[in-house]
Backbone atoms as SQL, in Angstrom:
CREATE TABLE atoms (id INTEGER PRIMARY KEY, chain TEXT, resi INTEGER, resn TEXT, atom TEXT, x REAL, y REAL, z REAL);
INSERT INTO atoms VALUES
  (1, 'A', 1, 'MET', 'N', 150.948, 88.580, -87.423),
  (2, 'A', 1, 'MET', 'CA', 150.484, 88.185, -88.589),
  (3, 'A', 1, 'MET', 'C', 151.575, 86.976, -89.257),
  (4, 'A', 2, 'ILE', 'N', 152.847, 87.680, -89.274),
  (5, 'A', 2, 'ILE', 'CA', 153.962, 87.132, -89.596),
  (6, 'A', 2, 'ILE', 'C', 154.125, 85.663, -88.869),
  (7, 'A', 3, 'ALA', 'N', 154.026, 85.318, -87.850),
  (8, 'A', 3, 'ALA', 'CA', 153.932, 84.181, -87.143),
  (9, 'A', 3, 'ALA', 'C', 153.026, 83.381, -87.524),
  (10, 'A', 4, 'GLN', 'N', 151.965, 83.569, -88.266),
  (11, 'A', 4, 'GLN', 'CA', 150.747, 82.643, -88.514),
  (12, 'A', 4, 'GLN', 'C', 151.294, 81.712, -89.877),
  (13, 'A', 5, 'VAL', 'N', 152.245, 82.247, -90.310),
  (14, 'A', 5, 'VAL', 'CA', 152.753, 81.432, -91.549),
  (15, 'A', 5, 'VAL', 'C', 153.673, 80.439, -91.136),
  (16, 'A', 6, 'LEU', 'N', 153.932, 80.182, -89.945),
  (17, 'A', 6, 'LEU', 'CA', 154.806, 79.268, -89.312),
  (18, 'A', 6, 'LEU', 'C', 154.632, 78.225, -88.358),
  (19, 'A', 7, 'PRO', 'N', 154.949, 77.170, -88.247),
  (20, 'A', 7, 'PRO', 'CA', 154.342, 76.113, -87.318),
  (21, 'A', 7, 'PRO', 'C', 154.826, 76.712, -85.717),
  (22, 'A', 8, 'ALA', 'N', 154.029, 76.587, -84.945),
  (23, 'A', 8, 'ALA', 'CA', 154.126, 76.889, -83.487),
  (24, 'A', 8, 'ALA', 'C', 155.355, 76.005, -82.978),
  (25, 'A', 9, 'GLY', 'N', 156.314, 76.808, -82.183),
  (26, 'A', 9, 'GLY', 'CA', 157.384, 76.110, -81.639),
  (27, 'A', 9, 'GLY', 'C', 158.626, 76.085, -82.697),
  (28, 'A', 10, 'SER', 'N', 158.458, 76.335, -84.051),
  (29, 'A', 10, 'SER', 'CA', 159.403, 76.370, -84.956),
  (30, 'A', 10, 'SER', 'C', 160.445, 77.336, -84.975),
  (31, 'A', 11, 'TYR', 'N', 160.510, 78.493, -83.951),
  (32, 'A', 11, 'TYR', 'CA', 161.445, 79.275, -83.961),
  (33, 'A', 11, 'TYR', 'C', 161.578, 79.870, -82.409),
  (34, 'A', 12, 'ASP', 'N', 162.636, 80.637, -82.134),
  (35, 'A', 12, 'ASP', 'CA', 162.748, 81.126, -80.807),
  (36, 'A', 12, 'ASP', 'C', 163.063, 82.490, -80.773),
  (37, 'A', 13, 'ASN', 'N', 163.285, 83.115, -82.018),
  (38, 'A', 13, 'ASN', 'CA', 163.587, 84.560, -82.027),
  (39, 'A', 13, 'ASN', 'C', 162.308, 85.586, -82.303),
  (40, 'A', 14, 'GLU', 'N', 162.906, 86.684, -82.173),
  (41, 'A', 14, 'GLU', 'CA', 161.695, 87.942, -82.712),
  (42, 'A', 14, 'GLU', 'C', 161.959, 88.152, -84.078),
  (43, 'A', 15, 'LEU', 'N', 160.929, 87.508, -84.624),
  (44, 'A', 15, 'LEU', 'CA', 160.814, 87.682, -86.205),
  (45, 'A', 15, 'LEU', 'C', 160.972, 88.821, -86.809),
  (46, 'A', 16, 'LEU', 'N', 160.224, 89.997, -85.889),
  (47, 'A', 16, 'LEU', 'CA', 160.348, 91.411, -86.483),
  (48, 'A', 16, 'LEU', 'C', 161.873, 92.095, -86.487),
  (49, 'A', 17, 'LEU', 'N', 162.389, 91.647, -85.527),
  (50, 'A', 17, 'LEU', 'CA', 163.762, 91.976, -85.169),
  (51, 'A', 17, 'LEU', 'C', 164.805, 91.539, -86.089),
  (52, 'A', 18, 'ASP', 'N', 164.433, 90.357, -86.529),
  (53, 'A', 18, 'ASP', 'CA', 165.471, 89.607, -87.257),
  (54, 'A', 18, 'ASP', 'C', 165.043, 89.437, -88.797),
  (55, 'A', 19, 'ALA', 'N', 164.972, 91.022, -89.599),
  (56, 'A', 19, 'ALA', 'CA', 164.417, 91.007, -90.943),
  (57, 'A', 19, 'ALA', 'C', 165.570, 91.454, -91.693),
  (58, 'A', 20, 'LEU', 'N', 165.834, 90.954, -92.780),
  (59, 'A', 20, 'LEU', 'CA', 166.773, 91.506, -93.974),
  (60, 'A', 20, 'LEU', 'C', 165.884, 92.088, -95.108),
  (61, 'A', 21, 'PRO', 'N', 166.350, 92.965, -95.510),
  (62, 'A', 21, 'PRO', 'CA', 165.904, 93.856, -96.731),
  (63, 'A', 21, 'PRO', 'C', 166.059, 92.796, -98.047),
  (64, 'A', 22, 'GLN', 'N', 165.106, 92.603, -98.727),
  (65, 'A', 22, 'GLN', 'CA', 165.267, 91.983, -100.051),
  (66, 'A', 22, 'GLN', 'C', 166.245, 92.805, -101.051),
  (67, 'A', 23, 'THR', 'N', 166.901, 91.975, -101.821),
  (68, 'A', 23, 'THR', 'CA', 167.733, 92.318, -102.836),
  (69, 'A', 23, 'THR', 'C', 166.729, 92.834, -104.094),
  (70, 'A', 24, 'ALA', 'N', 167.331, 93.715, -104.782),
  (71, 'A', 24, 'ALA', 'CA', 166.837, 94.402, -105.978),
  (72, 'A', 24, 'ALA', 'C', 166.246, 93.122, -106.887),
  (73, 'A', 25, 'ALA', 'N', 167.109, 92.212, -106.981),
  (74, 'A', 25, 'ALA', 'CA', 166.780, 91.210, -107.899),
  (75, 'A', 25, 'ALA', 'C', 165.603, 90.400, -107.275),
  (76, 'A', 26, 'ALA', 'N', 165.457, 90.108, -105.984),
  (77, 'A', 26, 'ALA', 'CA', 164.227, 89.569, -105.358),
  (78, 'A', 26, 'ALA', 'C', 163.044, 90.172, -105.622),
  (79, 'A', 27, 'GLN', 'N', 163.149, 91.698, -105.133),
  (80, 'A', 27, 'GLN', 'CA', 162.228, 92.430, -105.407),
  (81, 'A', 27, 'GLN', 'C', 161.439, 92.583, -106.628),
  (82, 'A', 28, 'GLN', 'N', 162.437, 92.463, -107.770),
  (83, 'A', 28, 'GLN', 'CA', 161.796, 92.362, -109.181),
  (84, 'A', 28, 'GLN', 'C', 161.311, 91.090, -109.171),
  (85, 'A', 29, 'GLN', 'N', 161.841, 89.977, -108.973),
  (86, 'A', 29, 'GLN', 'CA', 161.069, 88.660, -108.959),
  (87, 'A', 29, 'GLN', 'C', 159.502, 88.456, -108.183),
  (88, 'A', 30, 'LEU', 'N', 159.588, 88.960, -107.065),
  (89, 'A', 30, 'LEU', 'CA', 158.573, 88.813, -106.328),
  (90, 'A', 30, 'LEU', 'C', 157.506, 90.079, -106.130),
  (91, 'A', 31, 'ASN', 'N', 157.677, 91.152, -107.392),
  (92, 'A', 31, 'ASN', 'CA', 156.676, 92.175, -107.635),
  (93, 'A', 31, 'ASN', 'C', 156.680, 93.162, -106.241),
  (94, 'A', 32, 'ASN', 'N', 157.952, 93.269, -105.728),
  (95, 'A', 32, 'ASN', 'CA', 157.748, 94.069, -104.569),
  (96, 'A', 32, 'ASN', 'C', 158.266, 95.467, -104.573),
  (97, 'A', 33, 'PRO', 'N', 157.893, 96.429, -103.739),
  (98, 'A', 33, 'PRO', 'CA', 158.699, 97.512, -104.078),
  (99, 'A', 33, 'PRO', 'C', 159.675, 97.768, -103.161),
  (100, 'A', 34, 'ALA', 'N', 160.503, 98.716, -103.140),
  (101, 'A', 34, 'ALA', 'CA', 161.777, 98.792, -102.179),
  (102, 'A', 34, 'ALA', 'C', 161.510, 98.955, -100.917),
  (103, 'A', 35, 'GLY', 'N', 162.243, 98.159, -100.068),
  (104, 'A', 35, 'GLY', 'CA', 162.036, 98.211, -98.628),
  (105, 'A', 35, 'GLY', 'C', 161.261, 96.977, -98.314),
  (106, 'A', 36, 'ALA', 'N', 160.861, 96.066, -99.129),
  (107, 'A', 36, 'ALA', 'CA', 160.379, 94.516, -98.762),
  (108, 'A', 36, 'ALA', 'C', 161.164, 93.902, -98.000),
  (109, 'A', 37, 'GLN', 'N', 160.661, 93.273, -96.929),
  (110, 'A', 37, 'GLN', 'CA', 161.613, 92.297, -96.334),
  (111, 'A', 37, 'GLN', 'C', 161.567, 90.915, -96.269),
  (112, 'A', 38, 'ILE', 'N', 162.487, 90.158, -95.535),
  (113, 'A', 38, 'ILE', 'CA', 162.548, 88.675, -95.707),
  (114, 'A', 38, 'ILE', 'C', 162.887, 88.339, -94.054),
  (115, 'A', 39, 'TYR', 'N', 161.970, 87.701, -93.351),
  (116, 'A', 39, 'TYR', 'CA', 162.041, 87.476, -91.980),
  (117, 'A', 39, 'TYR', 'C', 162.693, 86.195, -91.711),
  (118, 'A', 40, 'ARG', 'N', 163.834, 86.158, -90.672),
  (119, 'A', 40, 'ARG', 'CA', 164.462, 84.841, -90.695),
  (120, 'A', 40, 'ARG', 'C', 163.557, 84.245, -89.308),
  (121, 'A', 41, 'ALA', 'N', 163.208, 82.903, -89.399),
  (122, 'A', 41, 'ALA', 'CA', 162.741, 82.250, -88.152),
  (123, 'A', 41, 'ALA', 'C', 163.940, 81.361, -87.698),
  (124, 'A', 42, 'MET', 'N', 164.472, 81.583, -86.422),
  (125, 'A', 42, 'MET', 'CA', 165.626, 80.798, -85.784),
  (126, 'A', 42, 'MET', 'C', 165.217, 80.087, -84.715),
  (127, 'A', 43, 'LYS', 'N', 165.854, 78.559, -84.536),
  (128, 'A', 43, 'LYS', 'CA', 165.864, 78.176, -83.404),
  (129, 'A', 43, 'LYS', 'C', 167.226, 77.655, -82.995),
  (130, 'A', 44, 'ASN', 'N', 167.373, 78.023, -81.674),
  (131, 'A', 44, 'ASN', 'CA', 168.860, 77.807, -81.148),
  (132, 'A', 44, 'ASN', 'C', 169.744, 78.126, -82.148),
  (133, 'A', 45, 'GLY', 'N', 169.843, 79.285, -82.661),
  (134, 'A', 45, 'GLY', 'CA', 170.769, 79.921, -83.394),
  (135, 'A', 45, 'GLY', 'C', 170.802, 79.567, -85.137),
  (136, 'A', 46, 'GLN', 'N', 169.955, 78.633, -85.421),
  (137, 'A', 46, 'GLN', 'CA', 170.087, 78.032, -86.669),
  (138, 'A', 46, 'GLN', 'C', 168.732, 78.654, -87.434),
  (139, 'A', 47, 'THR', 'N', 168.830, 78.951, -88.696),
  (140, 'A', 47, 'THR', 'CA', 167.846, 79.469, -89.440),
  (141, 'A', 47, 'THR', 'C', 166.815, 77.999, -90.004),
  (142, 'A', 48, 'THR', 'N', 165.615, 78.213, -89.711),
  (143, 'A', 48, 'THR', 'CA', 164.622, 76.918, -89.599),
  (144, 'A', 48, 'THR', 'C', 163.622, 77.197, -90.925),
  (145, 'A', 49, 'ALA', 'N', 163.292, 78.746, -91.104),
  (146, 'A', 49, 'ALA', 'CA', 162.640, 79.005, -92.130),
  (147, 'A', 49, 'ALA', 'C', 162.712, 80.398, -92.485),
  (148, 'A', 50, 'VAL', 'N', 161.904, 81.088, -93.402),
  (149, 'A', 50, 'VAL', 'CA', 161.968, 82.315, -93.693),
  (150, 'A', 50, 'VAL', 'C', 160.540, 82.869, -94.165),
  (151, 'A', 51, 'VAL', 'N', 160.081, 83.864, -93.646),
  (152, 'A', 51, 'VAL', 'CA', 158.958, 84.548, -94.144),
  (153, 'A', 51, 'VAL', 'C', 159.206, 85.587, -95.232),
  (154, 'A', 52, 'VAL', 'N', 158.488, 85.805, -96.198),
  (155, 'A', 52, 'VAL', 'CA', 158.596, 86.288, -97.314),
  (156, 'A', 52, 'VAL', 'C', 157.448, 87.399, -97.914),
  (157, 'A', 53, 'GLU', 'N', 157.766, 88.782, -97.840),
  (158, 'A', 53, 'GLU', 'CA', 156.687, 89.328, -98.663),
  (159, 'A', 53, 'GLU', 'C', 156.611, 89.413, -99.756),
  (160, 'A', 54, 'THR', 'N', 155.600, 89.132, -100.459),
  (161, 'A', 54, 'THR', 'CA', 155.443, 89.302, -101.756),
  (162, 'A', 54, 'THR', 'C', 154.149, 89.838, -102.335),
  (163, 'A', 55, 'ILE', 'N', 153.946, 89.959, -103.692),
  (164, 'A', 55, 'ILE', 'CA', 152.713, 90.594, -104.169),
  (165, 'A', 55, 'ILE', 'C', 152.508, 89.863, -105.519),
  (166, 'A', 56, 'ALA', 'N', 151.196, 89.401, -105.478),
  (167, 'A', 56, 'ALA', 'CA', 150.530, 88.779, -106.581),
  (168, 'A', 56, 'ALA', 'C', 149.910, 89.811, -107.289),
  (169, 'A', 57, 'PRO', 'N', 150.680, 90.244, -108.632),
  (170, 'A', 57, 'PRO', 'CA', 149.758, 91.416, -109.551),
  (171, 'A', 57, 'PRO', 'C', 148.702, 91.305, -110.031),
  (172, 'A', 58, 'ASP', 'N', 148.165, 90.040, -110.179),
  (173, 'A', 58, 'ASP', 'CA', 147.176, 90.053, -111.050),
  (174, 'A', 58, 'ASP', 'C', 145.892, 89.577, -110.179),
  (175, 'A', 59, 'GLY', 'N', 145.596, 90.263, -109.486),
  (176, 'A', 59, 'GLY', 'CA', 144.043, 89.718, -108.543),
  (177, 'A', 59, 'GLY', 'C', 143.170, 90.294, -109.176),
  (178, 'A', 60, 'TYR', 'N', 141.875, 89.921, -108.900),
  (179, 'A', 60, 'TYR', 'CA', 140.788, 90.258, -109.584),
  (180, 'A', 60, 'TYR', 'C', 140.508, 91.802, -109.790),
  (181, 'A', 61, 'SER', 'N', 140.876, 92.521, -108.654),
  (182, 'A', 61, 'SER', 'CA', 140.672, 93.808, -108.608),
  (183, 'A', 61, 'SER', 'C', 141.869, 94.687, -108.337),
  (184, 'A', 62, 'GLY', 'N', 143.157, 93.990, -108.448),
  (185, 'A', 62, 'GLY', 'CA', 144.497, 94.596, -108.281),
  (186, 'A', 62, 'GLY', 'C', 145.358, 93.820, -107.745),
  (187, 'A', 63, 'LYS', 'N', 146.316, 94.426, -106.997),
  (188, 'A', 63, 'LYS', 'CA', 147.386, 93.670, -106.162),
  (189, 'A', 63, 'LYS', 'C', 147.018, 93.074, -105.090),
  (190, 'A', 64, 'ILE', 'N', 147.597, 91.548, -104.966),
  (191, 'A', 64, 'ILE', 'CA', 147.187, 91.067, -103.611),
  (192, 'A', 64, 'ILE', 'C', 148.657, 90.664, -102.743),
  (193, 'A', 65, 'LYS', 'N', 148.629, 91.475, -101.501),
  (194, 'A', 65, 'LYS', 'CA', 149.800, 91.307, -100.558),
  (195, 'A', 65, 'LYS', 'C', 149.759, 90.158, -100.069),
  (196, 'A', 66, 'LEU', 'N', 150.754, 89.378, -99.722),
  (197, 'A', 66, 'LEU', 'CA', 150.983, 88.024, -99.434),
  (198, 'A', 66, 'LEU', 'C', 152.246, 87.985, -98.409),
  (199, 'A', 67, 'LEU', 'N', 152.254, 87.171, -97.357),
  (200, 'A', 67, 'LEU', 'CA', 153.297, 86.371, -96.517),
  (201, 'A', 67, 'LEU', 'C', 153.200, 85.186, -96.608),
  (202, 'A', 68, 'VAL', 'N', 154.494, 84.641, -97.118),
  (203, 'A', 68, 'VAL', 'CA', 154.561, 83.264, -97.358),
  (204, 'A', 68, 'VAL', 'C', 155.802, 82.468, -96.525),
  (205, 'A', 69, 'GLY', 'N', 155.435, 81.581, -95.773),
  (206, 'A', 69, 'GLY', 'CA', 156.434, 81.168, -95.055),
  (207, 'A', 69, 'GLY', 'C', 157.254, 79.703, -95.638),
  (208, 'A', 70, 'VAL', 'N', 158.531, 79.747, -95.776),
  (209, 'A', 70, 'VAL', 'CA', 159.242, 78.574, -96.281),
  (210, 'A', 70, 'VAL', 'C', 160.094, 78.323, -95.579),
  (211, 'A', 71, 'SER', 'N', 159.955, 76.614, -95.429),
  (212, 'A', 71, 'SER', 'CA', 160.982, 76.198, -94.829),
  (213, 'A', 71, 'SER', 'C', 162.472, 75.990, -95.363),
  (214, 'A', 72, 'ARG', 'N', 163.314, 75.824, -94.474),
  (215, 'A', 72, 'ARG', 'CA', 164.898, 75.556, -95.092),
  (216, 'A', 72, 'ARG', 'C', 165.050, 74.592, -96.149),
  (217, 'A', 73, 'ALA', 'N', 163.961, 73.718, -96.162),
  (218, 'A', 73, 'ALA', 'CA', 163.990, 72.873, -97.231),
  (219, 'A', 73, 'ALA', 'C', 163.061, 73.400, -98.654),
  (220, 'A', 74, 'GLY', 'N', 162.803, 74.371, -98.456),
  (221, 'A', 74, 'GLY', 'CA', 161.937, 74.896, -99.473),
  (222, 'A', 74, 'GLY', 'C', 160.256, 74.506, -99.491),
  (223, 'A', 75, 'GLN', 'N', 159.897, 74.022, -98.569),
  (224, 'A', 75, 'GLN', 'CA', 158.807, 73.559, -98.410),
  (225, 'A', 75, 'GLN', 'C', 157.609, 74.803, -97.883),
  (226, 'A', 76, 'VAL', 'N', 156.593, 75.197, -98.785),
  (227, 'A', 76, 'VAL', 'CA', 155.786, 76.319, -98.302),
  (228, 'A', 76, 'VAL', 'C', 155.005, 75.777, -96.896),
  (229, 'A', 77, 'LEU', 'N', 155.189, 76.462, -95.928),
  (230, 'A', 77, 'LEU', 'CA', 154.760, 76.294, -94.553),
  (231, 'A', 77, 'LEU', 'C', 153.375, 76.988, -94.283),
  (232, 'A', 78, 'GLY', 'N', 153.200, 77.915, -94.938),
  (233, 'A', 78, 'GLY', 'CA', 151.951, 78.782, -94.479),
  (234, 'A', 78, 'GLY', 'C', 151.908, 80.307, -95.426),
  (235, 'A', 79, 'VAL', 'N', 150.636, 80.456, -95.865),
  (236, 'A', 79, 'VAL', 'CA', 150.281, 81.572, -96.602),
  (237, 'A', 79, 'VAL', 'C', 149.249, 82.486, -96.038),
  (238, 'A', 80, 'ARG', 'N', 149.429, 84.086, -96.075),
  (239, 'A', 80, 'ARG', 'CA', 148.575, 84.748, -95.398),
  (240, 'A', 80, 'ARG', 'C', 148.573, 86.018, -96.185),
  (241, 'A', 81, 'VAL', 'N', 147.308, 86.301, -96.694),
  (242, 'A', 81, 'VAL', 'CA', 146.954, 87.202, -97.284),
  (243, 'A', 81, 'VAL', 'C', 146.840, 88.607, -96.736),
  (244, 'A', 82, 'GLY', 'N', 147.537, 89.611, -97.053),
  (245, 'A', 82, 'GLY', 'CA', 147.960, 90.545, -95.972),
  (246, 'A', 82, 'GLY', 'C', 146.805, 92.007, -96.527),
  (247, 'A', 83, 'GLY', 'N', 146.502, 92.063, -97.764),
  (248, 'A', 83, 'GLY', 'CA', 145.441, 93.010, -98.380),
  (249, 'A', 83, 'GLY', 'C', 145.131, 92.700, -99.594),
  (250, 'A', 84, 'ALA', 'N', 144.075, 93.285, -100.008),
  (251, 'A', 84, 'ALA', 'CA', 143.685, 92.785, -101.339),
  (252, 'A', 84, 'ALA', 'C', 142.352, 93.477, -101.534),
  (253, 'A', 85, 'GLN', 'N', 142.190, 94.181, -102.653),
  (254, 'A', 85, 'GLN', 'CA', 140.976, 94.908, -102.903),
  (255, 'A', 85, 'GLN', 'C', 139.912, 94.187, -103.277),
  (256, 'A', 86, 'ARG', 'N', 138.584, 94.184, -103.011),
  (257, 'A', 86, 'ARG', 'CA', 137.690, 93.361, -103.212),
  (258, 'A', 86, 'ARG', 'C', 136.645, 93.891, -103.771),
  (259, 'A', 87, 'ASN', 'N', 135.715, 93.165, -104.671),
  (260, 'A', 87, 'ASN', 'CA', 134.749, 93.472, -105.725),
  (261, 'A', 87, 'ASN', 'C', 133.440, 93.028, -104.828),
  (262, 'A', 88, 'ALA', 'N', 132.647, 94.056, -104.362),
  (263, 'A', 88, 'ALA', 'CA', 131.405, 93.597, -103.595),
  (264, 'A', 88, 'ALA', 'C', 130.335, 92.622, -104.448),
  (265, 'A', 89, 'GLY', 'N', 130.600, 92.713, -105.746),
  (266, 'A', 89, 'GLY', 'CA', 129.583, 91.687, -106.080),
  (267, 'A', 89, 'GLY', 'C', 130.146, 90.233, -106.519),
  (268, 'A', 90, 'LEU', 'N', 131.172, 90.119, -106.483),
  (269, 'A', 90, 'LEU', 'CA', 132.041, 88.720, -106.594),
  (270, 'A', 90, 'LEU', 'C', 131.407, 88.008, -105.718),
  (271, 'A', 91, 'GLY', 'N', 131.168, 86.587, -106.301),
  (272, 'A', 91, 'GLY', 'CA', 130.644, 85.569, -105.443),
  (273, 'A', 91, 'GLY', 'C', 129.105, 85.793, -104.661),
  (274, 'A', 92, 'ARG', 'N', 128.342, 86.834, -105.402),
  (275, 'A', 92, 'ARG', 'CA', 127.259, 86.916, -104.926),
  (276, 'A', 92, 'ARG', 'C', 126.124, 86.020, -105.830),
  (277, 'A', 93, 'LEU', 'N', 125.224, 85.425, -104.945),
  (278, 'A', 93, 'LEU', 'CA', 124.369, 84.316, -105.931),
  (279, 'A', 93, 'LEU', 'C', 123.044, 85.066, -106.171),
  (280, 'A', 94, 'TYR', 'N', 122.746, 84.975, -107.322),
  (281, 'A', 94, 'TYR', 'CA', 121.595, 85.800, -107.612),
  (282, 'A', 94, 'TYR', 'C', 120.147, 84.769, -108.066);
């Protein structure tokens, strides 16, 4: 799922093996619990992007877990919803 927020061919490392823990300040800003990660995407030994775990705290039925790919220049490359509670009636036509 992590690779889905990055362009194909934009990295040559193992994303899961190149993870760093988020600092306490980052965890607070991103609404994350302790242990949240930042995954470095690297190509030819240079960081090309990061994938950040974050939580949107104000979903309709609760928190929404997200993975966000961000380029070295700060451009959002992709977003993937990792988990959210659903409301069975939301979006139903009557």
